[in-house]
C-alpha positions in Angstrom: 150.7 1.9 170.5 153.7 1.2 172.4 157.3 2.6 172.2 158.7 -0.6 170.7 156.3 -0.3 167.9 157.9 -0.1 164.5 156.8 1.3 161.3 156.9 -0.8 157.9 157.8 1.0 155.0 157.9 0.9 151.5 161.4 2.7 150.5 162.5 3.5 146.5 166.1 1.8 146.6 167.1 2.6 143.1 165.4 4.5 139.9 164.0 1.8 137.3 164.9 1.3 134.0 161.6 0.5 131.8 159.5 -1.4 133.9 160.0 -1.6 138.0 161.4 -4.6 139.5 161.5 -5.9 143.1 164.9 -4.9 143.6 164.2 -1.0 143.1 162.4 -1.6 146.4 163.4 -1.8 149.9 161.0 -2.7 153.1 162.0 -1.5 155.8 161.5 -1.4 159.7 161.9 1.4 162.1 160.5 2.8 165.3 157.3 5.3 165.4 158.0 8.4 166.4 155.6 11.0 168.0 154.0 13.8 166.0 155.5 17.4 166.6 153.6 20.6 167.2 150.9 20.7 164.4 151.3 17.7 162.9 149.5 14.1 163.1 150.3 10.5 163.4 148.1 8.3 160.7 147.7 4.5 161.1 147.7 4.3 157.5 144.9 1.7 156.5 144.4 1.6 152.3 147.1 3.2 149.6 146.4 4.4 146.3 148.3 2.7 143.8 148.5 4.9 140.3 150.0 5.7 137.1 151.7 8.6 138.4 153.6 7.2 140.7 156.1 5.8 137.8 156.5 9.2 137.1 157.3 10.3 140.9 160.2 7.5 140.7 162.2 9.0 137.6 164.6 11.6 137.7 162.9 13.6 135.0 161.4 16.8 135.4 157.8 16.9 136.1 155.3 18.5 138.3 156.7 16.9 141.6 160.0 16.4 142.9 161.3 12.9 142.4 161.0 10.7 145.3 164.8 10.3 146.4 166.6 7.2 147.1 166.1 5.6 150.6 163.1 7.8 151.1 159.4 6.4 151.6 157.8 5.9 148.2 155.1 8.6 147.8 151.5 7.7 148.0 147.8 9.2 148.6 146.7 6.6 151.4 143.3 6.7 154.0 144.0 5.9 157.7 143.1 6.7 161.4 143.9 9.5 163.7 146.2 7.5 166.4 147.6 10.7 168.1 146.9 14.5 167.0 148.7 18.0 167.7 146.6 19.8 165.9 143.0 20.7 167.2 141.4 20.0 163.8 141.9 16.4 164.4 141.3 14.1 167.1 142.0 10.7 167.9 140.0 8.1 165.9 138.9 10.2 163.2 139.6 9.1 159.7 141.9 10.9 156.9 143.2 11.0 153.7 146.6 12.7 152.2 150.2 12.0 151.2 150.7 9.1 153.9 153.4 7.4 151.8 153.5 3.5 151.2 153.9 2.7 154.8 152.3 1.4 158.1 152.5 4.6 160.4 153.0 8.7 158.9 153.4 11.4 160.7 152.2 14.2 158.5 151.5 18.1 158.9 148.0 18.2 159.5 147.9 21.2 156.8 148.0 18.0 154.6 145.0 16.0 155.5 141.3 15.7 154.6 138.9 14.1 157.0 136.7 11.2 155.7 134.0 9.5 156.5 133.6 5.9 156.4 129.9 5.7 157.3 129.7 7.4 153.7 131.4 5.0 151.7 134.1 2.4 152.7 137.3 3.7 152.7 138.7 2.4 149.3 136.3 4.7 147.4 137.4 7.6 149.4 140.9 6.7 146.8 138.7 6.1 144.2 135.6 7.8 142.7 135.2 10.1 146.1 139.1 10.9 145.8 141.8 11.9 143.2 140.8 9.9 140.2 136.9 11.1 140.6 138.5 14.5 140.7 140.6 13.9 138.0 137.5 12.7 136.0 135.1 15.5 136.8 137.6 18.5 136.2 139.0 17.0 133.0 135.9 16.1 131.3 133.8 19.3 132.7 136.4 22.1 132.4 138.5 21.0 129.6 136.5 18.7 127.4 133.1 20.4 128.1 130.8 17.7 126.2 127.7 18.8 125.3 124.6 16.6 124.7 124.4 14.2 121.8 128.5 14.6 121.3 130.4 11.7 121.0 133.5 11.1 124.1 135.7 8.4 123.5 138.4 8.1 126.1 141.3 5.5 126.4 142.1 3.3 129.5 138.4 2.9 129.8 138.0 0.6 132.9 140.5 2.4 135.1 139.8 4.7 137.9 139.5 7.5 135.9 138.5 6.3 132.7 135.5 4.5 134.4 134.0 7.6 135.7 134.8 10.0 132.7 132.5 7.9 130.3 129.4 8.0 133.1 130.0 11.4 133.7 130.0 11.7 130.0 126.2 10.1 129.5 125.2 12.4 132.6 125.8 14.9 130.3 123.6 13.8 127.4 126.6 12.8 125.4 127.8 9.6 124.1 130.2 7.7 125.6 132.7 5.2 124.0 135.5 3.5 125.8 138.9 2.0 124.7 139.8 -1.1 127.3 142.0 -4.2 127.0 139.9 -7.4 126.4 136.4 -8.8 126.1 135.7 -8.4 130.0 136.6 -5.0 130.5 134.4 -3.9 127.5 131.4 -5.9 128.6 131.5 -4.2 131.7 131.5 -0.8 130.2 128.7 -1.3 128.1 126.8 -3.3 130.5 127.3 -2.2 133.8 128.4 1.3 133.3 126.4 2.6 130.7 129.1 3.0 127.6 127.5 3.2 124.5 129.6 1.3 123.0 133.6 -0.3 123.8 136.9 -1.0 121.7 139.2 -3.7 122.6 142.8 -2.4 121.6 144.2 -5.7 122.3 141.9 -7.5 119.7 140.4 -5.4 117.5 141.7 -2.2 115.0 141.4 0.5 117.1 141.1 2.8 113.9 138.7 1.0 111.9 136.4 0.7 115.4 136.6 4.1 115.6 135.4 4.9 112.1 132.2 2.5 113.2 131.5 3.9 116.9 132.2 7.6 116.1 130.9 8.0 112.4 130.6 11.6 113.0 133.7 12.1 114.5 134.9 12.5 118.1 134.0 15.6 119.9 136.3 15.0 122.8 138.7 12.4 123.5 140.2 12.0 127.0 143.6 10.4 126.5 144.9 8.0 129.2 147.1 6.1 127.6 149.3 7.8 124.5 150.9 6.3 121.8 149.3 4.6 119.2 145.7 4.7 120.5 146.1 8.7 120.6 147.1 9.3 117.0 144.0 6.9 116.3 141.6 9.2 118.2 143.5 12.3 116.8 142.9 10.8 113.1 139.3 10.7 113.9 138.7 14.2 115.6 135.3 16.3 114.9 135.5 20.2 113.9 136.1 21.6 117.2 137.3 18.7 119.1 138.7 18.9 122.7 141.4 16.7 123.3 141.8 16.4 126.9 145.6 15.1 127.9 145.5 13.0 131.6 148.1 10.6 131.3 150.2 8.5 128.7 150.7 5.2 130.8 151.9 3.6 127.1 154.8 5.3 127.9 155.7 5.5 131.6 158.0 2.8 131.2 159.8 3.5 127.2 163.2 3.0 127.4 163.9 4.8 124.2 162.0 8.2 124.7 158.6 9.3 124.5 156.2 9.2 121.5 154.7 12.1 120.6 151.4 12.3 118.4 152.2 11.8 115.1 148.6 12.7 114.1 148.8 16.6 115.5 147.9 18.5 112.5 144.6 16.9 112.5 144.4 19.9 115.4 144.6 22.4 112.8 142.5 20.9 109.8 139.9 20.2 112.4 140.0 23.7 114.5 140.7 21.3 117.4 142.3 21.9 121.1 145.0 19.5 122.8 145.2 20.7 126.9 147.1 18.9 129.4 146.1 19.3 133.0 147.1 18.5 136.5 144.4 18.0 139.1 146.1 19.7 141.4 145.8 23.0 139.4 141.8 22.8 140.8 142.8 22.6 144.7 140.7 25.5 145.1 137.7 23.7 143.4 137.9 20.4 145.4 135.0 20.9 147.2 132.7 22.0 144.2 133.9 18.3 142.5 133.9 16.0 145.8 130.3 17.1 146.7 128.8 16.6 143.1 130.7 13.4 143.1 129.5 12.4 146.4 125.6 13.4 145.4 126.1 11.1 142.3 127.7 8.2 144.2 125.0 8.6 146.5 122.1 8.7 144.2 123.8 5.3 142.1 124.6 7.4 139.0 128.0 6.7 139.4 129.5 3.2 139.9 133.2 1.7 140.7 135.1 -1.3 141.3 137.9 -1.2 143.9 141.0 -3.3 143.4 142.1 -4.2 146.6 145.7 -6.4 147.3 146.2 -7.2 150.8 149.5 -6.6 152.2 151.8 -3.9 152.3 154.6 -5.8 151.5 153.4 -6.9 147.7 153.5 -3.2 146.8 156.3 -3.9 143.8 154.3 -6.7 142.4 150.5 -5.2 142.8 152.2 -1.5 141.1 152.6 -3.7 137.9 148.9 -4.3 137.4 148.4 -1.0 136.2 151.4 -1.0 133.6 150.4 -4.8 132.5 146.0 -3.8 132.6 145.3 -6.6 135.0 144.1 -4.6 137.4 140.1 -4.8 137.9 139.2 -1.3 138.7 140.9 1.1 141.4 143.9 -0.7 142.8 144.4 -0.2 146.1 146.3 -1.9 149.0 145.0 -2.6 152.1 147.8 -2.3 154.5 146.9 -5.1 156.7 144.1 -8.0 156.7 141.4 -6.9 158.0 
């Protein structure tokens, strides 16, 4: 890298109203600086695109400070160490962390974790071996607590988190029912991932399909979408059911306020619980989750897909794939062509 090396970055230009548009982003170029004491300069290679990004660019109060206008878009990413001012990292190592949607990042070493591309391709460290994998692991096992022969239903089932929730459920001896959009995604769930049943919300009556696929009710509902599908699941709860609130992607771009659950009294009638969670609250146990997910992947017990979009400049259009449901597995951007 030379003194004239520039860093291309995607910055937030304005706060979206409804679905983000290309006008909400700027592509900028600035000189690459040098890391200070305790910092590491990373060449960003793959950037994770996640539904949570929509909340990060909103002014609404949330668990994280909103991305400021003019700031580099926040994102988890993986890359290669170019220069290090911290003894824990050396040039050439691969790391993950909040590197942002940019080509180079200077970040505190405390916020980085080493990853090994010889164990798994780098995009998988943003999916099954990264935050989505940990989200599925802790959300299902700690909050959902599925038992053998119980029925686990997950919405957004073909996505990065949902696809793993269903597979982990089957590893616990439970029945897995996935809700996804389109016959291809549903066929993927039952054919390749081993779900016991799949419901196509775009072409089926979800309430009727839940009655058919869950004749004894839903013991664990892992919600990634909110809205009407959440209401349909609440209407089908079994006694003592656990509802895990992971996300509500159907509501993130709403312009008329978020729709809450209309069937919440089902929680009372069925002595059930509804619990929201953030994976960040499990930081002290990340090693446990990563070790188990890694073992399952190595043993061929967990499968995953990565949808790789090439080119940093394609971030604005690629982000929309999440909300349109057109991504095929974990969505990532390859910053450069390989």
